[in-house]
C-alpha positions in Angstrom: -0.1 0.0 0.0 1.5 3.3 -1.0 2.5 6.0 1.8 0.4 8.8 2.7 1.5 12.2 4.0 0.7 13.3 7.6 -1.3 16.3 7.8 -0.9 19.1 10.1 -3.4 17.8 12.9 -1.8 14.5 12.7 1.5 15.9 13.1 0.6 17.9 16.2 -1.3 14.9 17.6 1.8 12.5 17.2 3.9 15.0 18.9 1.8 14.8 22.1 1.6 11.1 21.7 5.2 11.1 22.4 4.6 12.8 26.0 1.3 11.3 27.0 -1.1 8.7 24.9 -3.5 10.6 22.7 -5.9 7.7 22.6 -9.8 8.2 21.8 -12.6 5.7 22.3 -16.0 4.5 20.7 -18.4 2.3 22.2 -21.8 0.9 21.6 -24.3 -0.9 23.8 -26.2 -3.8 21.8 -28.5 -6.7 22.2 -26.7 -9.5 24.1 -24.1 -11.5 22.2 -23.4 -15.0 23.9 -20.2 -15.8 22.1 -17.1 -13.2 22.5 -15.4 -15.4 20.3 -17.8 -14.6 17.4 -17.4 -10.8 18.1 -13.6 -11.2 18.0 -14.0 -13.0 14.7 -16.4 -10.3 13.3 -13.8 -7.7 14.4 -11.1 -9.3 12.4 -13.3 -9.7 9.4 -14.3 -6.1 9.4 -10.5 -4.7 9.5 -9.5 -7.4 6.7 -12.6 -6.0 4.6 -11.6 -2.4 5.3 -7.9 -3.0 4.5 -7.0 -1.9 7.9 -4.2 -3.2 10.5 -1.2 -2.0 11.7 0.4 1.7 10.8 4.0 2.2 9.8 5.3 5.8 10.0 8.4 6.8 7.8 10.6 9.9 9.0 7.4 11.3 10.7 6.2 12.8 7.4 4.7 9.5 5.7 2.5 6.8 6.8 1.2 3.5 5.3 -1.6 1.0 6.3 -0.8 -2.6 6.3 -3.3 -5.5 6.7 -2.6 -8.1 9.3 -3.1 -11.2 7.0 -3.9 -13.7 9.6 -2.1 -12.2 12.5 -5.2 -11.3 14.5 -4.4 -14.1 17.2 -1.6 -11.8 18.3 -4.0 -9.2 19.0 -7.2 -10.8 20.4 -10.4 -8.8 21.5 -10.2 -8.3 25.2 -13.0 -9.8 27.0 -13.8 -8.1 30.1 -14.8 -10.2 33.1 -17.6 -10.1 35.3 -18.1 -6.9 37.3 -15.7 -5.1 34.9 -16.7 -1.4 34.4 -16.5 0.1 30.9 -15.5 3.7 32.1 -12.7 2.2 34.3 -11.6 0.2 31.2 -11.5 3.0 29.2 -9.7 5.3 31.9 -6.9 2.7 31.8 -6.7 2.4 28.1 -6.7 6.2 27.5 -3.7 6.3 29.5 -1.9 3.4 28.3 0.4 4.1 25.3 0.5 2.0 21.9 4.1 1.1 22.2 4.4 -2.5 21.5 6.2 -3.2 18.1 4.0 -3.8 15.2 0.8 -3.3 17.5 -2.1 -2.1 15.5 -3.4 1.2 16.5 -6.8 -0.5 17.6 -7.6 -2.2 21.0 -11.2 -3.6 20.8 -13.0 -5.0 23.6 -16.3 -6.7 24.7 -18.2 -6.7 27.7 -21.4 -8.8 28.5 -23.4 -7.1 31.0 -26.7 -7.2 32.6 -28.2 -4.4 30.4 -26.6 -5.9 27.2 -23.2 -6.1 25.5 -20.8 -3.4 25.2 -18.5 -3.5 22.0 -16.0 -0.9 21.7 -12.3 0.0 20.6 -9.7 2.2 22.0 -7.5 3.9 19.2 -4.7 6.3 18.5 -6.5 9.2 17.6 -3.9 10.4 15.1 -4.9 7.9 12.7 -8.6 8.5 12.5 -11.4 10.9 13.2 -14.9 10.1 14.7 -16.3 9.6 11.2 -13.6 7.0 10.3 -13.9 4.9 13.5 -17.8 4.9 13.4 -17.3 3.3 9.8 -15.1 0.5 11.3 -17.8 -0.1 14.2 -20.4 -0.2 11.6 -18.6 -3.1 9.7 -18.2 -4.8 13.2 -21.8 -4.4 14.0 -23.2 -5.5 10.7 -21.3 -8.6 10.7 -22.8 -9.6 13.9 -26.4 -8.5 13.4 -26.9 -7.8 9.5 -24.0 -9.7 7.5 -26.0 -8.9 4.1 -25.0 -5.4 4.7 -21.4 -5.9 5.2 -19.1 -4.2 2.7 -16.0 -6.0 1.2 -14.2 -3.0 -0.2 -11.1 -1.3 1.4 -11.5 2.1 2.5 -9.9 4.9 0.7 -6.9 6.9 2.1 -6.3 10.6 1.7 -4.1 11.8 -1.2 -3.8 15.3 -0.2 -2.9 17.4 2.9 -4.9 20.1 4.7 -4.0 22.7 2.5 -5.1 21.1 -0.8 -8.1 19.8 0.8 -9.2 23.1 2.7 -7.0 25.7 1.7 -9.0 27.1 -1.1 -12.3 26.7 0.6 -14.5 28.9 2.8 -15.2 32.6 2.9 -12.0 34.0 3.6 -8.8 35.7 2.0 -5.5 35.6 3.2 -5.4 39.1 4.7 -8.8 38.4 6.5 -7.4 35.2 8.1 -4.2 36.9 9.3 -6.4 39.7 10.8 -8.8 37.1 12.5 -6.0 35.1 13.9 -4.5 38.4 15.5 -7.9 39.3 16.9 -8.3 36.0 18.3 -4.7 36.0 19.8 -5.5 39.6 21.4 -9.0 38.3 22.7 -7.3 35.3 24.5 -4.9 37.5 26.2 -7.9 38.1 28.5 -8.7 34.5 28.9 -8.3 32.4 32.1 -5.3 30.3 32.1 -6.0 26.8 33.5 -3.8 25.7 36.7 -0.6 23.7 35.8 0.9 20.8 37.5 3.3 19.9 34.8 3.5 16.1 34.1 1.0 15.4 36.7 -1.7 16.9 34.6 -1.5 14.2 31.9 -3.3 11.0 33.1 -7.0 11.3 32.5 -10.3 9.9 33.7 -13.3 8.9 31.7 -16.8 8.7 33.1 -20.1 7.9 30.9 -23.4 9.3 31.5 -27.1 8.9 29.8 -29.2 11.9 29.7 -32.9 11.6 30.1 -35.1 9.7 27.5 -36.1 12.3 24.9 -33.5 15.0 25.7 -32.3 15.4 22.0 -35.9 16.1 20.7 -36.7 18.7 23.5 -33.3 20.4 22.8 -34.1 20.6 19.4 -37.7 22.1 19.8 -36.0 24.7 22.3 -33.2 25.6 19.8 -35.7 26.2 16.9 -37.9 28.2 19.0 -34.7 30.6 19.6 -33.6 30.4 16.2 -30.2 28.7 17.2 -28.7 25.2 17.2 -28.6 22.4 20.0 -24.8 22.8 19.7 -25.1 26.3 20.9 -27.0 25.2 23.9 -24.5 22.4 24.8 -21.7 24.6 24.3 -23.2 27.2 26.6 -23.8 24.3 29.2 -20.0 23.4 28.8 -19.0 27.1 29.5 -21.3 27.4 32.5 -19.9 24.1 34.1 -16.3 24.8 33.3 -16.6 28.3 34.8 -17.9 26.7 38.1 -15.6 23.6 38.5 -12.4 23.8 36.3 -9.4 25.3 38.4 -8.0 28.4 36.7 -5.6 31.0 37.9 -7.3 34.0 39.3 -6.1 37.2 37.5 -7.8 40.6 37.1 -6.6 41.0 33.6 -7.7 37.5 32.5 -11.4 37.4 33.7 -12.8 35.5 30.6 -13.2 32.0 29.7 -12.8 30.1 26.5 -14.4 27.0 25.4 -13.6 25.0 22.1 -15.4 23.0 19.7 -14.1 20.3 17.6 -15.2 20.6 13.9 -15.5 17.8 11.3 -13.9 19.5 8.1 -15.0 16.7 5.7 -17.9 18.7 4.1 -15.5 21.6 3.7 -13.1 19.6 1.4 -12.5 20.3 -2.2 -13.3 16.6 -2.9 -15.4 14.0 -1.5 -14.1 12.4 1.7 -17.1 10.2 2.7 -15.4 7.0 2.3 -11.9 8.2 3.2 -10.2 7.0 6.4 -8.3 9.7 8.1 -8.1 12.7 10.4 -10.0 15.8 9.1 -10.6 18.0 12.3 -10.3 21.7 12.9 -11.6 23.8 15.9 -13.3 26.8 16.8 -13.8 28.6 20.2 -16.1 31.0 22.1 -15.0 33.5 24.7 -17.4 34.4 27.6 -17.3 37.4 29.9 -18.0 36.8 33.6 -21.2 39.0 33.6 -22.6 36.9 30.9 -21.8 33.5 32.5 -24.1 34.6 35.2 -27.0 35.1 32.9 -28.1 31.9 31.2 -30.2 33.6 28.6 -27.4 36.0 27.6 -24.7 33.2 27.7 -26.7 31.0 25.3 -27.2 34.0 22.8 -23.7 35.2 22.9 -22.4 31.6 22.1 -25.1 31.1 19.4 -23.9 34.6 18.0 -20.4 33.7 18.1 -20.9 30.3 16.3 -22.8 31.9 13.7 -19.8 34.4 12.9 -17.4 31.4 13.4 -19.4 29.6 10.6 -19.9 32.6 8.2 -16.1 33.1 8.5 -14.9 29.6 7.8 -13.0 29.8 11.3 -12.9 25.8 11.5 -11.1 25.8 8.2 -9.0 28.9 9.0 -7.8 26.9 12.4 -5.3 25.0 10.1 -3.3 28.0 9.9 -2.9 28.3 13.6 -2.0 24.4 13.6 0.7 25.3 10.9 2.1 28.3 13.2 2.0 25.9 16.3 3.8 23.2 14.3 6.5 25.7 13.4 6.8 26.8 17.0 6.7 23.4 18.6 10.3 22.9 16.9 11.7 25.2 19.6 9.5 24.1 22.4 11.0 21.1 24.5 8.6 18.2 25.2 8.4 18.9 28.9 7.2 22.6 28.0 4.6 21.6 25.3 1.6 22.0 27.4 3.0 25.2 28.9 2.9 26.4 25.2 -0.8 25.5 24.4 -1.8 26.8 27.8 -0.2 30.5 26.9 -1.0 30.5 23.1 -4.7 29.0 23.3 -6.0 29.0 26.8 -9.2 27.0 27.1 -10.9 25.7 30.1 -12.9 22.9 28.2 -13.9 21.4 24.9 -17.1 19.9 23.2 -17.3 17.3 20.7 -20.7 17.0 19.5 -22.2 14.4 17.1 -25.8 13.6 15.8 -25.9 9.9 14.6 -29.5 10.0 13.4 -28.3 10.6 10.1 -25.9 7.7 9.8 -26.0 4.0 9.6 -26.8 3.7 13.3 -30.4 4.9 13.2 -31.5 2.0 11.3 -30.8 -0.4 14.1 -31.9 1.7 17.1 -33.3 0.9 19.3 -33.9 -2.7 18.8 -30.3 -3.7 18.5 -28.2 -0.8 18.8 -29.3 1.0 22.2 -26.5 3.4 23.0 -23.5 5.0 21.6 -20.5 6.7 23.3 -17.6 8.6 21.8 -14.7 9.4 24.2 -12.2 12.3 23.4 -8.7 12.8 24.6 -8.0 15.9 26.5 -4.6 16.6 24.8 -2.5 19.4 25.7 -5.1 21.9 24.9 -7.9 21.4 27.4 -8.4 20.1 31.0 -11.8 18.5 30.5 -13.6 17.2 27.3 -17.5 16.7 26.9 -18.5 14.3 24.2 -22.0 14.2 23.2 -23.6 11.7 21.2 -27.2 11.8 19.7 -28.9 8.6 18.7 -32.7 8.3 18.2 -34.2 10.2 21.3 -31.4 9.3 23.4 -28.0 11.5 24.2 -25.0 10.0 25.8 -22.1 12.2 27.5 -18.7 11.0 27.9 -16.5 13.2 29.9 -12.8 13.1 30.0 -10.9 14.8 32.7 -7.3 15.4 33.7 -7.2 13.7 36.9 -4.6 15.5 38.8 -7.0 18.7 38.2 -10.3 17.4 38.8 -10.8 14.0 41.2 -13.5 11.7 40.8 -15.9 13.7 42.9 -15.3 16.9 41.0 -15.7 15.2 37.6 -19.0 13.9 38.8 -20.1 17.3 39.7 -18.9 18.8 36.6 -21.1 16.3 34.9 -24.1 16.9 37.0 -23.7 20.6 36.4 -24.1 20.3 32.6 -26.9 17.7 32.7 -28.9 19.9 35.4 -28.5 22.6 32.9 -29.8 20.7 30.0 -32.6 19.2 32.0 -33.5 22.9 33.1 -33.5 24.1 29.6 -35.6 21.1 28.1 -38.1 20.9 31.0 -40.6 23.1 29.6 -40.4 23.5 25.6 -43.2 25.8 25.2 -41.6 28.2 27.5 -38.1 28.2 25.4 -34.8 28.7 27.1 -35.4 28.8 30.8 -33.6 31.3 32.7 -33.5 29.1 36.0 -30.1 28.1 37.4 -29.3 24.4 38.6 -28.4 24.2 42.1 
């Protein structure tokens, strides 16, 4: 298989991966499967059909995928025993590096529990985005529950880097981009920095939460009534929770808070990337002042307004310019100071990764077979906590990833409860629109 160039996001992710594992995960709860061996066989069949396996990187600029060709016995499906906790397993695996020679960048697992079977995979995030991994889990799923829908064609791999894919897209010009980045830089000079404890910050903890039945529908109705998006409400709830629970430096000249959003760039590409396996992500940010954070209605309107501007200006695509600048600057930053670099240049108190799977393959099988779906994002060097929300049918799940040294188990639970209480408060009365009540 030919080599492919590493794009900007992949190169940044691989740099952090040398300091602490930059792993992510996805898991689905399905109807019971009695035979884990069959699940392992289906996983092997899925990877074989997709042409995926181990990945080799040459001189940190090129990489290639290589099928395992019968070597799956060396990398078996992990079968979690009775009493195992999915969140505990994900916590361990997000902190465990892929450092075994020739190991594929995928670690699948299965757990037969009282409420069904959990099928999931922990993976090196630099190789793939959420879209790509959902395609892999789709092949695993259908080989177990709908074999006739399985594909036997390998996935495509990117032939171009970020610039060729996204460099000539979006409503922006070079001069406008430079000005926008300068304004963003100056605005972030007033943003709170997260408390830093150095290398102790790197390990993370994962917790999984299911929101109340019908939450996506109620949030959608509220959002439509206010001429905004569900994502705006979620992002405002993240900002409120981070303002209350993320430890930051208290400085009078840095009163604001910044929250980032991960953005799928595929629809902005010059070509069709629907069947391409890879990593195509950008990001945007919103900045909130203290007086706005204390008023829910003002907060959500401010977030919605900033998101509209971000979309119109193509900020997600423009983020590759920041990544290029960061890549250039990183050459002069020692590994031990990399976290400090991001904390200074792009201080964010939290992040949101939000996906609606109702327009994907998963909707066909929900809720009869596929009951819940979780996506787990890494914190990386930029944020201390990431909220990953996933909508499937009338259900929404939340996976929370927190830096363990900054937020212990109790505080992680409190920040998750803060967000879910806010969402429940917003959704409790659809006809009344967005409520101004503040959760306790």
